[in-house]
N, C-alpha and C positions, 0 to 999 in steps of 0.2 A: 589460516586466516579465519575470521569470523564469517559465517555464512549469512547472507542477507535473508532474513526470515521474519522480520518484525514489521508489521503493517500499521501504518498511521493514516489518518484522514484529515482533510482540511475544509475550511468554509470560505476561503477567499476566492476572488476572481482572478483569472489569468489563463494563459495558453501554455501548455507544457512545451519545453524546448530541450534539446539534447544537453544543454549546459546547466540546467537546473540542479541545485544542490539541496533544495528543501521543498516542502509542500507550500501551497498558498494558505497561510493562516492555519497551521496545524493546530488541532484541538486536543485536549486531554493532557495527561502527564505521563502515561505509559502506552506504548504500542502493543497491539495484540501479537502474540507469538504464533506464527503460521506454521503449517506443516509443509516441509519442503521435500520434493521428490524429483527424480529424473523421469522424463516422459519421452516417448518416441513420436516425432513428427514426420521426419523424412529418413533419418538414420537412427539406429538404436541409441537411446539416451542422449539425443541432441538438444533436448529442451529441459530447462530448469523451471520448475513450477513451485509456487508458494500459494497456499490456500489458507485464509484465516478470516475470522469474524470479529467485528467490532460492534459494541452495543452502546447506544447513546445514553448518557446519564442525565440529559436534559434535552430540550427541544433544539434541534440542529438543522442546518441546511448544508448538506455535504456536497462539495463541488469537485473534489480531487482526492486521490489516494496514492500511496506509494509504499515501497518495501525498502527497509533499511537493514544495516548490520548491527544495530543497537536498539535496545528496548526503550530507552529513555528519550522522550520528546526533546528536540533541540540538540541531539548529539548523534554521532554515527554518520555513515555515508549512505547517500541515496543511491539505490541500485536501479529502480524502475519507478516511473510515475505516470499517472494518467489523469486527465481532467475530463469532466462530463457534465451534462445538464444537471441542475440542482435536484438532489434527492432530499425531500423534507422528512425529518424523523421526529417522533415524539420520544420522550424518555422511555427507555426499555426496548425501543425498536433496534433491530440489528441489520447489518449488511455483511454478506459473505463476499470477500474479494478473492479473485484468482488472478495471479500474475504469472505470465509465461514468457520466457526468453529463450528463443531458439538460437543455437550456435551452429555455424556452418564453416 
C-alpha cells in the first residue's frame, strides 16, 4: 500500500473529527513529501511519524493540516488531520509539520 507521507494545509474554519476525509479549504496543487520514520514512544517502533515543510506562495492564513497517501490536492486518503489557531504567512514563509500516530 502507499504510505501516508504527503502533507497538505488548509485555510478554512472547522473542528477536526474522526470521520473527516479532507482538510478545510485545502490550498495549493501539490502536497509536500514528508519524511516518514518509525519512532519509539512506549514500545519499540510503536509510532509512525511524518515530518515535512510547506512554503507559502502567497499570503495565507493557515488553520489546519493533514497527511495523505497521495501528493495531489483533492485525491488520496486522509491519514491524520489537525486544526489550530490561525497562522498568518507571507509569501515565502514556511511551516514544518510533524505528525505522529502511536499504535498500541
